[in-house]
DSSP file (Angstrom, degrees, kcal/mol; ACC not computed):
  #  RESIDUE AA STRUCTURE BP1 BP2  ACC     N-H-->O    O-->H-N    N-H-->O    O-->H-N    TCO  KAPPA ALPHA  PHI   PSI    X-CA   Y-CA   Z-CA
    1    1 A M              0   0    0      0, 0.0    61,-0.8     0, 0.0     2,-0.4   0.000 360.0 360.0 360.0 136.8   20.6    0.5   -5.5
    2    2 A I  E     -A   61   0A   0     59,-0.2     2,-0.4    57,-0.1    59,-0.2  -0.646 360.0-168.5 -82.6 128.4   16.9    0.2   -4.9
    3    3 A E  E     -A   60   0A   0     57,-2.6    57,-3.0    -2,-0.4     2,-0.5  -0.945  11.7-144.7-116.8 138.5   14.9   -1.3   -7.7
    4    4 A I  E     -A   59   0A   0     -2,-0.4     2,-0.4    55,-0.2    55,-0.2  -0.899  20.1-173.8-105.0 130.6   11.1   -1.3   -7.9
    5    5 A T  E     -A   58   0A   0     53,-2.8    53,-3.1    -2,-0.5     2,-0.6  -0.974  28.3-124.9-127.5 135.4    9.4   -4.3   -9.5
    6    6 A L  E     -A   57   0A   0     -2,-0.4    51,-0.2    51,-0.2     2,-0.1  -0.699  43.7-116.1 -73.8 121.0    5.8   -5.0  -10.3
    7    7 A A        -     0   0    0     49,-2.9     2,-0.7    -2,-0.6    49,-0.3  -0.361  17.5-149.1 -65.9 134.5    5.0   -8.3   -8.5
    8    8 A D    >   -     0   0    0      1,-0.1     3,-2.4     3,-0.1     7,-0.3  -0.918   6.7-155.3-100.3 107.2    4.2  -11.3  -10.6
    9    9 A Y  T 3  S+     0   0    0     -2,-0.7    -1,-0.1     1,-0.3    40,-0.1   0.618  91.8  58.6 -64.9 -11.2    1.9  -13.2   -8.4
   10   10 A S  T 3  S+     0   0    0     39,-0.0    -1,-0.3     5,-0.0     3,-0.1   0.538  86.6  90.9 -90.5  -7.2    2.8  -16.5  -10.2
   11   11 A N    <>  -     0   0    0     -3,-2.4     4,-2.9     1,-0.2     3,-0.3  -0.795  69.9-149.6 -91.3 116.9    6.5  -16.0   -9.3
   12   12 A P  H  > S+     0   0    0      0, 0.0     4,-2.7     0, 0.0     5,-0.2   0.858  97.2  55.3 -55.4 -37.4    7.3  -17.8   -6.0
   13   13 A K  H  > S+     0   0    0      2,-0.2     4,-1.9     1,-0.2     5,-0.1   0.925 112.6  41.9 -61.2 -44.3   10.0  -15.2   -5.2
   14   14 A H  H  > S+     0   0    0     -3,-0.3     4,-2.7    -6,-0.3     5,-0.2   0.908 112.9  53.3 -70.0 -42.1    7.5  -12.3   -5.6
   15   15 A R  H  X S+     0   0    0     -4,-2.9     4,-2.1    -7,-0.3    -2,-0.2   0.946 112.4  44.6 -56.4 -49.6    4.8  -14.2   -3.7
   16   16 A N  H  X S+     0   0    0     -4,-2.7     4,-2.7    -5,-0.2    -1,-0.2   0.874 112.5  52.2 -64.0 -38.2    7.1  -14.8   -0.8
   17   17 A A  H  X S+     0   0    0     -4,-1.9     4,-2.7    -5,-0.2     5,-0.3   0.916 108.4  49.5 -67.3 -43.1    8.4  -11.2   -0.8
   18   18 A V  H  X S+     0   0    0     -4,-2.7     4,-2.4     1,-0.2     5,-0.2   0.941 114.9  45.1 -60.3 -46.3    4.9   -9.7   -0.7
   19   19 A I  H  X S+     0   0    0     -4,-2.1     4,-2.6    -5,-0.2    -2,-0.2   0.922 113.8  49.1 -64.1 -44.4    3.9  -11.9    2.2
   20   20 A A  H  X S+     0   0    0     -4,-2.7     4,-2.3     2,-0.2    -2,-0.2   0.911 113.6  46.0 -62.8 -42.9    7.2  -11.3    4.1
   21   21 A M  H  X S+     0   0    0     -4,-2.7     4,-2.2     2,-0.2    -1,-0.2   0.905 114.5  47.4 -67.9 -41.0    6.9   -7.5    3.6
   22   22 A L  H  X S+     0   0    0     -4,-2.4     4,-2.6    -5,-0.3    -2,-0.2   0.893 112.3  50.1 -67.3 -39.0    3.2   -7.4    4.6
   23   23 A D  H  X S+     0   0    0     -4,-2.6     4,-1.9     2,-0.2    -2,-0.2   0.910 110.1  50.1 -65.3 -42.2    3.9   -9.6    7.7
   24   24 A A  H  X S+     0   0    0     -4,-2.3     4,-0.8    -5,-0.2    -2,-0.2   0.909 112.2  48.5 -61.9 -41.5    6.8   -7.3    8.7
   25   25 A Y  H >< S+     0   0    0     -4,-2.2     3,-0.9     1,-0.2     8,-0.4   0.924 109.1  52.1 -63.1 -45.2    4.5   -4.3    8.4
   26   26 A A  H 3< S+     0   0    0     -4,-2.6     8,-1.5     1,-0.3     7,-0.9   0.843 107.5  53.1 -61.4 -33.5    1.7   -6.0   10.4
   27   27 A K  H 3< S+     0   0    0     -4,-1.9    -1,-0.3     6,-0.3    -2,-0.2   0.688  92.1  92.4 -75.7 -18.7    4.3   -6.7   13.2
   28   28 A D  S X<>S-     0   0    0     -3,-0.9     5,-2.1    -4,-0.8     3,-2.1  -0.434  90.8-116.2 -71.5 148.0    5.3   -3.1   13.3
   29   29 A P  G > 5S+     0   0    0      0, 0.0     3,-1.0     0, 0.0    -1,-0.1   0.852 118.3  55.4 -53.9 -33.8    3.3   -0.9   15.8
   30   30 A M  G 3 5S+     0   0    0      1,-0.2    95,-0.1     2,-0.1    -4,-0.1   0.582 108.4  48.8 -77.0  -8.1    2.0    1.1   12.9
   31   31 A G  G < 5S-     0   0    0     -3,-2.1    -1,-0.2    -6,-0.3     3,-0.2   0.310 132.7 -86.3-109.0   6.1    0.6   -2.1   11.4
   32   32 A G  T < 5 -     0   0    0     -3,-1.0    -5,-0.2    -4,-0.4    -6,-0.1   0.178  53.0-101.6 111.2 -17.1   -1.0   -3.3   14.5
   33   33 A G  S   <S+     0   0    0     -5,-2.1     2,-0.4    -7,-0.9    -6,-0.3   0.545  94.1  93.0  82.1   6.7    1.9   -5.1   16.2
   34   34 A E  S    S-     0   0    0     -8,-1.5    -1,-0.1    -6,-0.3    -6,-0.1  -0.997  74.2-118.6-137.5 131.0    0.8   -8.6   15.3
   35   35 A G        -     0   0    0     -2,-0.4     2,-0.1    -8,-0.1   -12,-0.1  -0.080  40.6 -88.9 -61.5 164.3    1.8  -10.6   12.2
   36   36 A I        -     0   0    0    -17,-0.2    -1,-0.1     1,-0.1   -13,-0.0  -0.457  51.8 -99.7 -74.3 150.9   -0.6  -11.8    9.6
   37   37 A S     >  -     0   0    0     -2,-0.1     4,-2.5     1,-0.1     5,-0.2  -0.205  23.0-115.6 -69.7 159.5   -2.2  -15.2   10.3
   38   38 A D  H  > S+     0   0    0      1,-0.2     4,-2.2     2,-0.2     5,-0.1   0.868 117.6  57.5 -60.8 -36.6   -1.1  -18.4    8.6
   39   39 A E  H  > S+     0   0    0      2,-0.2     4,-1.6     1,-0.2    -1,-0.2   0.917 108.7  44.5 -61.3 -44.0   -4.5  -18.6    6.9
   40   40 A V  H  > S+     0   0    0      1,-0.2     4,-2.9     2,-0.2    -2,-0.2   0.920 111.2  53.6 -66.8 -43.1   -4.0  -15.2    5.4
   41   41 A K  H  < S+     0   0    0     -4,-2.5     4,-0.4     1,-0.2    -2,-0.2   0.887 110.2  49.3 -56.8 -38.2   -0.4  -16.1    4.4
   42   42 A E  H  < S+     0   0    0     -4,-2.2     4,-0.2    -5,-0.2    -1,-0.2   0.849 124.6  25.2 -70.1 -35.9   -1.8  -19.2    2.6
   43   43 A S  H  X S+     0   0    0     -4,-1.6     4,-2.4    -5,-0.1     5,-0.2   0.645  95.5  90.0-107.2 -16.9   -4.5  -17.5    0.6
   44   44 A L  H  X S+     0   0    0     -4,-2.9     4,-2.6     1,-0.2     5,-0.2   0.899  89.8  42.7 -53.4 -55.4   -3.5  -13.8    0.2
   45   45 A I  H  > S+     0   0    0     -4,-0.4     4,-2.7     1,-0.2    -1,-0.2   0.899 114.4  50.4 -66.1 -40.9   -1.6  -14.0   -3.1
   46   46 A D  H  > S+     0   0    0     -4,-0.2     4,-1.0     1,-0.2    -1,-0.2   0.905 112.6  48.1 -61.9 -40.1   -4.1  -16.3   -4.8
   47   47 A E  H  < S+     0   0    0     -4,-2.4     3,-0.3     1,-0.2     4,-0.3   0.899 112.8  47.6 -67.9 -40.0   -6.9  -14.0   -3.8
   48   48 A M  H >< S+     0   0    0     -4,-2.6     3,-1.7    -5,-0.2     6,-0.3   0.905 107.5  56.8 -65.1 -40.6   -5.0  -10.9   -5.0
   49   49 A A  H 3< S+     0   0    0     -4,-2.7    -1,-0.2     1,-0.3    -2,-0.2   0.754  97.0  63.6 -64.6 -24.7   -4.2  -12.6   -8.3
   50   50 A K  T 3< S+     0   0    0     -4,-1.0     2,-0.6    -3,-0.3    -1,-0.3   0.639  94.5  72.0 -71.6 -13.4   -7.9  -13.2   -9.0
   51   51 A R    X   -     0   0    0     -3,-1.7     3,-1.5    -4,-0.3    -1,-0.1  -0.902  61.2-165.2-114.1 114.8   -8.5   -9.4   -9.1
   52   52 A D  T 3  S+     0   0    0     -2,-0.6    -1,-0.1     1,-0.3    -3,-0.1   0.580  89.8  63.4 -74.9  -6.4   -7.2   -7.5  -12.1
   53   53 A H  T 3  S+     0   0    0     -5,-0.1    20,-3.3    20,-0.1     2,-0.4   0.276  93.0  78.2 -97.1  10.1   -7.7   -4.2  -10.2
   54   54 A V  E <   + B   0  72A   0     -3,-1.5     2,-0.3    -6,-0.3    18,-0.2  -0.955  53.8 160.6-119.9 136.5   -5.1   -5.2   -7.5
   55   55 A F  E     - B   0  71A   0     16,-2.1    16,-3.3    -2,-0.4     2,-0.4  -0.984  22.9-145.6-148.7 161.9   -1.3   -5.1   -7.9
   56   56 A S  E     - B   0  70A   0    -49,-0.3   -49,-2.9    -2,-0.3     2,-0.4  -0.972   4.7-155.7-127.3 142.4    1.8   -5.0   -5.7
   57   57 A L  E     -AB   6  69A   0     12,-2.6    12,-2.0    -2,-0.4     2,-0.4  -0.951  11.9-156.0-113.1 139.0    5.1   -3.3   -6.1
   58   58 A L  E     -AB   5  68A   0    -53,-3.1   -53,-2.8    -2,-0.4     2,-0.5  -0.937   6.0-148.0-115.6 137.4    8.2   -4.6   -4.4
   59   59 A A  E     -AB   4  67A   0      8,-2.5     7,-3.4    -2,-0.4     8,-1.2  -0.911  22.1-170.4-101.4 128.1   11.3   -2.6   -3.5
   60   60 A Y  E     -AB   3  65A   0    -57,-3.0   -57,-2.6    -2,-0.5     2,-0.6  -0.936  25.9-160.0-120.8 141.9   14.5   -4.6   -3.7
   61   61 A D  E >  S-AB   2  64A   0      3,-2.8     3,-1.8    -2,-0.4     2,-0.4  -0.928  83.0 -50.4-110.9  99.3   18.0   -3.9   -2.6
   62   62 A G  T 3  S-     0   0    0    -61,-0.8   -59,-0.1    -2,-0.6    -2,-0.0  -0.615 123.6 -22.8  67.0-123.1   19.8   -6.5   -4.8
   63   63 A D  T 3  S+     0   0    0     -2,-0.4    -1,-0.3    -3,-0.1    -3,-0.0   0.361 118.7 100.4 -96.7   3.9   17.9   -9.7   -4.1
   64   64 A T  E <   -B   61   0A   0     -3,-1.8    -3,-2.8     2,-0.0     2,-0.3  -0.804  69.8-135.9 -97.1 120.5   16.6   -8.5   -0.7
   65   65 A P  E     +B   60   0A   0      0, 0.0    -5,-0.3     0, 0.0     3,-0.1  -0.567  30.5 166.8 -71.6 134.3   13.0   -7.2   -0.5
   66   66 A V  E     +     0   0A   0     -7,-3.4    26,-2.5     1,-0.3     2,-0.3   0.437  57.6  12.4-127.4  -5.8   12.9   -4.0    1.5
   67   67 A G  E     -BC  59  91A   0     -8,-1.2    -8,-2.5    24,-0.2     2,-0.3  -0.990  53.6-159.9-166.8 163.1    9.4   -2.6    0.8
   68   68 A V  E     -BC  58  90A   0     22,-2.5    22,-2.5    -2,-0.3     2,-0.4  -0.992   6.5-164.0-147.8 149.6    6.0   -3.2   -0.6
   69   69 A A  E     -BC  57  89A   0    -12,-2.0   -12,-2.6    -2,-0.3     2,-0.5  -0.962  10.4-164.3-133.2 119.9    3.0   -1.2   -1.9
   70   70 A N  E     -BC  56  88A   0     18,-2.4    18,-1.7    -2,-0.4    17,-1.6  -0.921  16.6-170.3-104.1 124.2   -0.3   -3.0   -2.3
   71   71 A C  E     -BC  55  86A   0    -16,-3.3   -16,-2.1    -2,-0.5     2,-0.4  -0.880  16.3-166.1-124.1 147.5   -2.7   -1.1   -4.5
   72   72 A V  E     -BC  54  85A   0     13,-2.6    13,-2.6    -2,-0.3     2,-0.3  -0.991  21.3-132.1-133.4 123.2   -6.4   -1.4   -5.3
   73   73 A E  E     + C   0  84A   0    -20,-3.3    11,-0.2    -2,-0.4     2,-0.2  -0.596  34.1 169.3 -75.8 132.1   -8.1    0.4   -8.2
   74   74 A G  E     - C   0  83A   0      9,-2.8     9,-1.3    -2,-0.3     2,-0.4  -0.364  28.6-105.9-120.2-157.2  -11.3    2.1   -7.2
   75   75 A F  E     - C   0  82A   0      7,-0.3     2,-0.7    -2,-0.2     3,-0.1  -0.993   9.0-144.1-145.7 132.9  -13.6    4.6   -8.8
   76   76 A S  E  >> - C   0  81A   0      5,-3.3     4,-1.6    -2,-0.4     5,-1.3  -0.862   9.9-170.8 -95.5 110.9  -14.4    8.3   -8.3
   77   77 A T  T  45S+     0   0    0     -2,-0.7    -1,-0.2     1,-0.2     0, 0.0   0.816  87.0  57.1 -70.2 -29.3  -18.0    8.9   -8.9
   78   78 A F  T  45S+     0   0    0      1,-0.2    -1,-0.2    -3,-0.1    -2,-0.0   0.787 120.5  28.5 -72.6 -26.0  -17.4   12.7   -8.8
   79   79 A A  T  45S-     0   0    0     -3,-0.2    -2,-0.2     2,-0.2    -1,-0.2   0.529  98.3-133.1-106.9 -10.7  -14.9   12.5  -11.6
   80   80 A A  T  <5S+     0   0    0     -4,-1.6    -3,-0.2     1,-0.2    -2,-0.1   0.886  72.8 104.0  55.5  41.4  -16.3    9.4  -13.4
   81   81 A K  E   <S-C   76   0A   0     -5,-1.3    -5,-3.3     0, 0.0    -1,-0.2  -0.957  77.6 -92.1-144.2 159.9  -12.8    8.0  -13.5
   82   82 A P  E     -C   75   0A   0      0, 0.0    36,-3.1     0, 0.0    37,-0.4  -0.316  35.2-161.1 -68.9 158.7  -10.8    5.4  -11.7
   83   83 A L  E     -C   74   0A   0     -9,-1.3    -9,-2.8    34,-0.3     2,-0.5  -0.913  14.0-128.5-131.6 162.6   -8.7    6.2   -8.7
   84   84 A M  E     -Cd  73 120A   0     35,-2.5    37,-2.5    -2,-0.3     2,-0.5  -0.960  16.1-160.3-119.1 120.0   -5.8    4.2   -7.1
   85   85 A N  E     -Cd  72 121A   0    -13,-2.6   -13,-2.6    -2,-0.5     2,-1.2  -0.856  13.0-145.0 -97.7 126.9   -5.8    3.4   -3.4
   86   86 A I  E     +Cd  71 122A   0     35,-3.3    37,-0.6    -2,-0.5   -15,-0.2  -0.786  22.5 179.9 -87.0  98.6   -2.5    2.5   -1.8
   87   87 A H  E     +     0   0A   0    -17,-1.6     2,-0.4    -2,-1.2    -1,-0.2   0.888  66.8  10.4 -73.3 -40.2   -3.9    0.0    0.6
   88   88 A D  E     +C   70   0A   0    -18,-1.7   -18,-2.4    -3,-0.2     2,-0.3  -0.999  59.9 172.8-137.1 137.7   -0.6   -0.9    2.2
   89   89 A I  E     +C   69   0A   0     -2,-0.4     2,-0.3   -20,-0.2   -20,-0.2  -0.948  17.6 161.0-140.6 128.6    2.8    0.8    1.9
   90   90 A A  E     -C   68   0A   0    -22,-2.5   -22,-2.5    -2,-0.3     2,-0.4  -1.000  23.0-167.0-150.4 145.3    5.6   -0.4    4.1
   91   91 A V  E     -C   67   0A   0     -2,-0.3   -24,-0.2   -24,-0.2     5,-0.1  -0.996  37.3-107.1-130.5 135.5    9.4   -0.3    4.3
   92   92 A I    >   -     0   0    0    -26,-2.5     3,-2.3    -2,-0.4     4,-0.5  -0.326  38.9-108.0 -63.3 148.3   11.5   -2.4    6.6
   93   93 A P  G >  S+     0   0    0      0, 0.0     3,-1.4     0, 0.0    -1,-0.1   0.812 114.4  56.7 -51.0 -42.5   12.9   -0.4    9.5
   94   94 A E  G 3  S+     0   0    0      1,-0.3    -2,-0.1     3,-0.0   -28,-0.0   0.616 110.3  46.4 -70.6  -8.6   16.5   -0.4    8.4
   95   95 A Y  G X >S+     0   0    0     -3,-2.3     3,-1.2   -29,-0.2     5,-0.6   0.376  83.7 117.8-110.0   1.7   15.6    1.1    5.0
   96   96 A R  T < 5S+     0   0    0     -3,-1.4    -4,-0.0    -4,-0.5     0, 0.0  -0.421  74.8  25.6 -69.9 145.0   13.3    3.9    6.3
   97   97 A G  T 3 5S+     0   0    0     -2,-0.1    -1,-0.2    33,-0.0    -3,-0.0   0.575  96.3  99.2  80.0   9.7   14.4    7.4    5.6
   98   98 A K  T < 5S-     0   0    0     -3,-1.2    -2,-0.1     0, 0.0    -1,-0.0   0.199 102.5 -97.5-114.0  14.0   16.4    6.3    2.5
   99   99 A G  T  >5S+     0   0    0      3,-0.0     4,-1.9    -4,-0.0     5,-0.1   0.533  87.2 123.3  87.6   5.9   13.9    7.1   -0.2
  100  100 A V  H  ><S+     0   0    0     -5,-0.6     4,-2.3     2,-0.2     5,-0.2   0.940  75.7  48.0 -67.1 -46.7   12.4    3.7   -0.6
  101  101 A A  H  > S+     0   0    0      1,-0.2     4,-2.9     2,-0.2    -1,-0.2   0.904 110.3  53.2 -60.6 -40.6    8.8    4.8    0.1
  102  102 A R  H  > S+     0   0    0      1,-0.2     4,-2.7     2,-0.2    -1,-0.2   0.910 108.1  49.8 -61.5 -42.2    9.2    7.7   -2.4
  103  103 A K  H  X S+     0   0    0     -4,-1.9     4,-1.9     2,-0.2    -1,-0.2   0.907 111.7  48.7 -64.1 -40.3   10.4    5.3   -5.1
  104  104 A L  H  X S+     0   0    0     -4,-2.3     4,-2.5     2,-0.2    -2,-0.2   0.935 112.4  48.6 -62.5 -45.5    7.4    3.1   -4.4
  105  105 A L  H  X S+     0   0    0     -4,-2.9     4,-2.7     1,-0.2    -2,-0.2   0.891 108.6  53.8 -62.3 -40.2    5.1    6.1   -4.6
  106  106 A E  H  X S+     0   0    0     -4,-2.7     4,-2.2     1,-0.2    -1,-0.2   0.914 111.2  45.3 -60.5 -42.7    6.6    7.3   -7.8
  107  107 A E  H  X S+     0   0    0     -4,-1.9     4,-2.5     2,-0.2    -2,-0.2   0.886 111.4  52.0 -71.2 -38.0    6.0    3.9   -9.5
  108  108 A V  H  X S+     0   0    0     -4,-2.5     4,-2.7     2,-0.2     5,-0.2   0.941 110.7  49.5 -59.3 -45.9    2.4    3.8   -8.1
  109  109 A K  H  X S+     0   0    0     -4,-2.7     4,-2.6     1,-0.2    -2,-0.2   0.915 110.3  50.2 -59.9 -44.4    1.8    7.2   -9.5
  110  110 A T  H  X S+     0   0    0     -4,-2.2     4,-2.2     1,-0.2    -1,-0.2   0.931 113.4  44.9 -60.3 -46.9    3.2    6.2  -12.9
  111  111 A L  H  X S+     0   0    0     -4,-2.5     4,-1.7     2,-0.2    -2,-0.2   0.879 112.6  51.8 -66.6 -37.6    1.0    3.1  -13.1
  112  112 A A  H  <>S+     0   0    0     -4,-2.7     5,-2.8     2,-0.2     4,-0.3   0.909 110.0  48.7 -65.2 -41.9   -2.1    5.0  -11.9
  113  113 A E  H ><5S+     0   0    0     -4,-2.6     3,-1.4     1,-0.2    -2,-0.2   0.912 109.1  53.3 -63.4 -41.6   -1.5    7.6  -14.6
  114  114 A F  H 3<5S+     0   0    0     -4,-2.2    -1,-0.2     1,-0.3    -2,-0.2   0.861 108.6  50.3 -60.2 -36.2   -1.1    4.9  -17.2
  115  115 A R  T 3<5S-     0   0    0     -4,-1.7    -1,-0.3    -5,-0.1    -2,-0.2   0.461 119.6-111.6 -82.0  -1.6   -4.5    3.4  -16.0
  116  116 A G  T < 5 +     0   0    0     -3,-1.4    -3,-0.2    -4,-0.3    -2,-0.1   0.739  55.7 169.6  79.9  23.2   -6.2    6.8  -16.4
  117  117 A C      < -     0   0    0     -5,-2.8   -34,-0.3    -6,-0.1    -1,-0.2  -0.406  32.4-149.3 -72.5 145.5   -6.7    7.3  -12.7
  118  118 A V  S    S-     0   0    0    -36,-3.1     2,-0.3     1,-0.2   -35,-0.2   0.740  72.2  -8.2 -85.1 -26.5   -7.8   10.7  -11.4
  119  119 A K        -     0   0    0    -37,-0.4   -35,-2.5    -7,-0.1     2,-0.4  -0.988  59.3-117.1-162.1 166.5   -6.1   10.5   -8.1
  120  120 A L  E     -d   84   0A   0     -2,-0.3     2,-0.3   -37,-0.2   -35,-0.2  -0.888  30.3-171.6-106.7 143.4   -4.2    8.5   -5.5
  121  121 A T  E     +d   85   0A   0    -37,-2.5   -35,-3.3    -2,-0.4     2,-0.3  -0.940  10.1 162.0-130.8 157.7   -5.6    7.8   -2.1
  122  122 A L  E     -d   86   0A   0     -2,-0.3     2,-0.4   -37,-0.2   -35,-0.1  -0.968  29.7-124.6-161.3 165.4   -4.3    6.2    1.1
  123  123 A E        -     0   0    0    -37,-0.6     2,-0.3    -2,-0.3    -2,-0.0  -0.912  24.5-176.3-114.6 146.6   -5.0    6.0    4.8
  124  124 A V        -     0   0    0     -2,-0.4     2,-0.1     8,-0.0    -2,-0.0  -0.997  31.1-109.8-143.2 139.1   -2.5    6.9    7.5
  125  125 A L    >   -     0   0    0     -2,-0.3     3,-2.0   -95,-0.1     7,-0.2  -0.430  30.3-123.2 -67.0 140.5   -2.7    6.7   11.3
  126  126 A E  T 3  S+     0   0    0      1,-0.3    -1,-0.1    -2,-0.1     6,-0.0   0.771 109.9  47.9 -60.5 -27.6   -2.9   10.1   12.9
  127  127 A N  T 3  S+     0   0    0      1,-0.1     2,-1.8     2,-0.0    -1,-0.3   0.378  81.2  99.6 -94.7   5.0    0.2    9.5   15.0
  128  128 A N    <>  +     0   0    0     -3,-2.0     4,-2.5     1,-0.2     5,-0.2  -0.523  44.6 162.9 -88.6  70.7    2.4    8.2   12.2
  129  129 A D  H  >  +     0   0    0     -2,-1.8     4,-2.4     1,-0.2    -1,-0.2   0.837  67.3  56.2 -62.5 -36.1    4.1   11.6   11.8
  130  130 A R  H  > S+     0   0    0     -3,-0.2     4,-1.9     2,-0.2    -1,-0.2   0.936 111.8  42.3 -63.5 -45.8    7.0   10.2    9.8
  131  131 A A  H  > S+     0   0    0      2,-0.2     4,-2.7     1,-0.2     5,-0.2   0.914 112.3  54.5 -66.4 -42.4    4.7    8.7    7.1
  132  132 A K  H  X S+     0   0    0     -4,-2.5     4,-2.5     1,-0.2    -2,-0.2   0.901 108.9  48.5 -59.3 -41.0    2.5   11.7    7.1
  133  133 A Q  H  X S+     0   0    0     -4,-2.4     4,-2.8     2,-0.2    -1,-0.2   0.910 110.4  50.9 -66.0 -40.9    5.5   13.9    6.4
  134  134 A A  H  X S+     0   0    0     -4,-1.9     4,-1.4     2,-0.2    -2,-0.2   0.914 111.9  47.6 -61.6 -42.0    6.7   11.6    3.6
  135  135 A Y  H  X>S+     0   0    0     -4,-2.7     5,-2.6     2,-0.2     4,-1.2   0.907 112.0  49.2 -67.0 -41.3    3.2   11.7    2.0
  136  136 A K  H ><5S+     0   0    0     -4,-2.5     3,-0.7     1,-0.2    -2,-0.2   0.927 109.0  53.1 -61.5 -44.3    3.0   15.5    2.3
  137  137 A N  H 3<5S+     0   0    0     -4,-2.8    -1,-0.2     1,-0.3    -2,-0.2   0.826 108.8  50.5 -60.4 -31.0    6.5   15.8    0.7
  138  138 A F  H 3<5S-     0   0    0     -4,-1.4    -1,-0.3    -5,-0.2    -2,-0.2   0.719 129.8 -93.9 -80.0 -21.6    5.2   13.6   -2.2
  139  139 A G  T <<5S+     0   0    0     -4,-1.2    -3,-0.2    -3,-0.7    -2,-0.1   0.378  79.4 132.7 124.4  -2.3    2.1   15.8   -2.7
  140  140 A F      < -     0   0    0     -5,-2.6    -1,-0.3    -6,-0.1   -19,-0.1  -0.411  28.6-178.2 -73.5 155.0   -0.6   14.1   -0.7
  141  141 A E        -     0   0    0     -2,-0.1     3,-0.0     3,-0.0    -9,-0.0  -0.982  36.3 -89.0-147.9 154.3   -2.8   16.2    1.6
  142  142 A P        -     0   0    0      0, 0.0     2,-0.5     0, 0.0     0, 0.0  -0.337  47.9-109.8 -61.4 144.2   -5.6   15.3    4.0
  143  143 A Y        +     0   0    0      8,-0.1     8,-2.5     2,-0.1     2,-0.4  -0.661  48.8 167.3 -78.1 122.3   -9.1   15.3    2.3
  144  144 A E  B     -E  150   0B   0     -2,-0.5     2,-0.7     6,-0.3     6,-0.2  -0.999  31.6-152.6-138.9 139.2  -11.0   18.3    3.6
  145  145 A L    >   -     0   0    0      4,-2.7     3,-1.9    -2,-0.4     4,-0.4  -0.651  49.7 -99.5-112.6  72.9  -14.2   19.8    2.3
  146  146 A G  G >  S-     0   0    0     -2,-0.7     3,-1.1     1,-0.3    -1,-0.3  -0.166  94.9 -10.1  52.3-135.0  -13.9   23.4    3.4
  147  147 A E  G 3  S+     0   0    0      1,-0.2    -1,-0.3    -3,-0.1     3,-0.1   0.634 124.6  76.5 -71.8 -13.9  -15.8   24.2    6.6
  148  148 A V  G <  S-     0   0    0     -3,-1.9    -1,-0.2     1,-0.2    -2,-0.2   0.821 102.3-126.8 -67.8 -29.8  -17.6   20.8    6.5
  149  149 A G    <   -     0   0    0     -3,-1.1    -4,-2.7    -4,-0.4     2,-0.3  -0.561  28.6 -39.9 118.9-178.3  -14.4   19.3    7.8
  150  150 A Q  B     -E  144   0B   0     -6,-0.2    -6,-0.3    -2,-0.2     2,-0.1  -0.636  58.9-109.6 -89.9 142.3  -11.8   16.6    7.3
  151  151 A A        -     0   0    0     -8,-2.5     2,-0.3    -2,-0.3    -8,-0.1  -0.355  28.5-152.0 -68.7 149.4  -12.8   13.1    6.1
  152  152 A E        -     0   0    0     -2,-0.1     2,-0.6     2,-0.0    -1,-0.0  -0.904  13.4-127.0-118.8 152.0  -12.5   10.2    8.5
  153  153 A F        +     0   0    0     -2,-0.3     2,-0.3     2,-0.0   -30,-0.0  -0.896  34.0 179.5-101.3 118.4  -11.8    6.6    7.6
  154  154 A W        -     0   0    0     -2,-0.6     2,-0.3     2,-0.0    -2,-0.0  -0.780   6.2-169.9-116.3 160.5  -14.4    4.2    9.1
  155  155 A E        -     0   0    0     -2,-0.3     2,-0.3     2,-0.0    -2,-0.0  -0.980  13.5-165.4-146.9 159.3  -14.9    0.5    8.9
  156  156 A M        -     0   0    0     -2,-0.3     2,-0.2     0, 0.0    -2,-0.0  -0.920  23.2-134.2-146.1 118.3  -17.3   -2.2    9.8
  157  157 A Y        -     0   0    0     -2,-0.3     5,-0.1     1,-0.1    -2,-0.0  -0.501   5.1-153.2 -73.7 141.3  -16.4   -5.9    9.8
  158  158 A L  S    S+     0   0    0     -2,-0.2     2,-0.3     3,-0.2    -1,-0.1   0.441  78.6  26.9 -96.7  -2.4  -18.8   -8.2    8.1
  159  159 A N  S    S-     0   0    0      2,-0.2    -2,-0.0     1,-0.0     0, 0.0  -0.927  91.1-100.5-146.3 173.4  -17.9  -11.3   10.2
  160  160 A K  S    S+     0   0    0     -2,-0.3     2,-0.8     2,-0.1    -3,-0.0   0.663  99.3  86.1 -74.9 -14.0  -16.5  -11.8   13.6
  161  161 A D  S    S-     0   0    0      2,-0.0    -2,-0.2     1,-0.0    -3,-0.2  -0.781  79.0-138.4 -88.4 111.1  -12.9  -12.4   12.3
  162  162 A K              0   0    0     -2,-0.8    -2,-0.1     1,-0.1    -1,-0.0  -0.425 360.0 360.0 -68.5 142.3  -11.3   -9.0   12.0
  163  163 A A              0   0    0     -2,-0.1    -1,-0.1     0, 0.0    -2,-0.0   0.384 360.0 360.0-109.1 360.0   -9.2   -8.7    8.8
């Protein structure tokens, strides 16, 4: 049975699980195909723990981590309320299609509602049809402003090392 746990960044088991799940996601074609660097592995959890607006949820099958959701609270200026961005959500391949992502999303939604968030946001690659369908089934939809068009996600790195 899949259990969802709020990661305790001071717990070595949780720290290792968040890093392992994120590294597995990064190695997946939908995560870029390359694992996270040793430098990121070394500093990630401590940096996340410094921020009270960041949390991770872990999906476990028994003692085995099988999924992660890393979330960052933001703010909606149009609603004058917080929002919750799901920065990463990933499930290891052998557990995909078994409801793990849905359980992670349900718990993110519960925590976001508890924090008074007005909405959930996430980014998804345009060719990740399986994830897009899962998000639609959960209630997400692409952000579109009528005839003005659909929103795009842009980025600009602030140093030469891409993150």
